[in-house]
C-alpha positions in Angstrom: 62.8 86.4 125.8 63.7 83.2 127.8 66.5 83.5 130.4 68.9 81.3 128.4 68.7 83.2 125.2 68.7 86.6 126.9 71.9 85.9 128.9 73.6 84.3 125.9 73.0 87.4 123.8 74.1 89.8 126.5 77.2 88.1 127.9 78.6 85.7 125.4 80.8 88.4 123.7 82.3 89.4 127.1 83.2 86.1 128.6 83.6 83.5 125.8 87.3 83.9 125.2 90.3 83.5 127.6 93.8 84.9 127.9 96.1 83.2 125.4 99.4 83.4 127.4 100.1 80.2 129.3 99.8 80.4 133.1 100.5 77.5 135.4 98.8 77.0 138.8 102.1 75.9 140.5 102.2 79.1 142.6 98.5 79.9 142.6 96.7 80.6 145.9 93.0 81.4 146.7 92.0 84.8 145.5 91.2 86.8 148.7 87.7 87.9 149.5 86.6 91.4 150.6 87.4 92.1 154.3 85.0 95.0 155.0 81.6 96.4 154.3 81.3 98.5 151.2 79.1 99.9 148.4 80.3 100.4 144.9 79.1 101.5 141.5 80.6 99.9 138.4 80.3 100.0 134.6 80.1 96.8 132.6 80.9 95.9 129.0 77.9 96.5 126.6 77.0 99.7 128.5 75.7 97.9 131.6 75.9 99.3 135.1 76.2 97.5 138.5 75.5 98.5 142.1 77.2 96.3 144.6 76.8 96.0 148.4 78.9 93.7 150.5 79.0 92.6 154.2 80.6 89.6 155.8 80.9 87.5 152.6 77.4 88.3 151.4 76.7 90.5 148.3 73.7 92.1 146.7 74.0 93.3 143.2 71.7 95.3 140.9 72.6 95.0 137.3 71.1 97.5 134.9 71.3 96.8 131.2 70.1 99.2 128.5 67.7 96.6 127.1 65.6 96.5 130.3 63.8 99.0 132.4 64.3 97.2 135.6 67.6 95.7 137.0 68.3 92.1 137.6 69.0 91.5 141.3 71.4 88.9 142.6 72.2 87.7 146.2 75.6 86.1 146.4 77.1 84.0 149.2 80.9 84.2 148.5 81.8 81.4 151.0 79.2 79.0 149.7 79.8 80.1 146.0 76.1 80.4 145.3 74.0 83.2 143.8 70.3 83.6 143.8 69.3 85.7 140.8 66.0 87.5 140.1 65.5 88.4 136.4 63.4 91.4 135.2 61.0 89.1 133.3 57.3 89.9 133.4 55.5 87.2 135.5 58.7 86.0 137.1 59.4 88.8 139.5 59.0 86.5 142.6 60.9 83.6 141.1 64.7 83.3 141.3 67.4 80.9 140.0 70.0 79.5 142.4 73.2 79.0 140.5 76.8 78.1 141.4 79.0 81.2 141.6 82.5 79.9 141.0 85.8 80.3 139.3 85.0 83.0 136.8 84.9 86.8 136.5 81.1 87.3 136.6 80.0 90.7 138.0 83.6 91.7 138.8 84.0 89.4 141.9 86.5 86.6 141.2 86.7 83.3 143.1 89.1 80.5 142.7 92.9 80.4 142.4 95.2 83.2 141.2 98.7 84.6 141.1 99.7 88.2 142.0 101.1 90.0 139.0 101.7 93.7 139.7 99.8 96.8 140.8 97.6 99.4 139.2 95.3 102.3 140.1 91.6 102.2 139.5 89.1 104.9 140.5 91.9 106.6 142.4 92.6 103.5 144.5 95.7 101.4 144.5 95.0 97.7 143.7 96.9 94.5 143.2 96.6 92.6 139.9 95.7 88.9 140.2 95.9 86.6 137.2 93.3 84.0 137.6 93.8 80.3 137.0 90.4 78.8 136.3 89.9 75.3 137.6 90.0 72.6 134.9 91.4 74.5 131.9 93.9 77.2 130.9 91.4 80.0 130.7 91.9 83.1 132.9 91.0 86.6 133.7 92.9 89.4 135.5 91.3 91.1 138.5 92.6 94.1 140.4 91.9 94.0 144.2 92.4 96.7 146.8 94.5 96.0 149.9 91.2 95.1 151.6 90.3 92.8 148.7 87.6 94.8 147.0 87.5 94.0 143.2 87.9 97.2 141.3 88.5 95.9 137.7 88.2 92.7 135.8 89.7 92.2 132.3 89.6 89.3 129.8 91.0 88.8 126.3 88.3 89.3 123.7 89.1 88.8 120.0 92.8 89.2 120.7 92.4 92.4 122.7 92.3 92.9 126.5 88.9 94.3 127.4 87.6 95.7 130.6 84.4 93.9 131.4 84.0 95.4 134.9 85.3 98.6 136.5 84.4 100.4 139.7 83.6 104.1 139.2 82.6 104.9 142.8 83.5 103.2 146.1 82.3 103.8 149.6 83.5 101.9 152.5 80.5 102.0 154.8 78.5 99.7 157.1 75.8 97.7 155.4 72.6 96.2 156.9 73.1 92.4 156.7 69.4 91.9 156.3 69.4 93.8 153.0 71.8 91.3 151.6 69.5 88.3 152.3 67.1 86.8 149.7 63.6 88.1 150.5 61.4 85.5 152.2 58.6 85.7 149.6 60.9 84.7 146.7 60.4 81.2 145.2 63.9 79.8 144.5 64.4 77.3 141.7 67.6 75.3 142.0 69.4 74.3 138.8 70.3 70.6 138.5 73.4 69.5 140.5 76.5 69.9 138.5 75.2 72.7 136.3 77.4 75.7 136.8 76.6 79.3 136.2 73.6 81.0 134.7 72.1 79.1 131.7 73.5 80.7 128.5 76.2 82.5 130.6 79.6 81.1 129.5 82.1 80.6 132.2 85.7 81.8 131.8 
């Protein structure tokens, strides 16, 4: 299955709709990024699972979906807002797409502008709820961040109901090897055309 149709099928139900209540960006501020090294396991909508490793603004994610034997692997630079994604497609294991990683709730981590709106507890951890104001429209998500800015849960409105699309189940604050978070040297990177945002077929919030 081609990358476009595969991601449209897997993720369109989770991210196509936005919260309905109005939210202005008057008091919005940049959503803070993680401050420390950590490793986390999370569950996704549609029975997916995610392994996340972070250090100094760089992330490596392994996304396992029930439809595939092997995980998709992504290397994310939070400061540059770029992700290099390797898909589990036969014959393309050494080819990756470089895509913009911006103001959306993909893979739990949220970038962009937001407004703090309360507190919650996720996986036994206290976190602060941020309602996200997505650049250019009124769509938004809600993300819950720990005091050291680790994303524990992301929610969006789907078919009139608030649904959890990402939730951490296990969190370890421990030192990561920065080299493990860099794209392997033997990977051929295919950059999408300038101005094209996100993964093809992956709707943005």
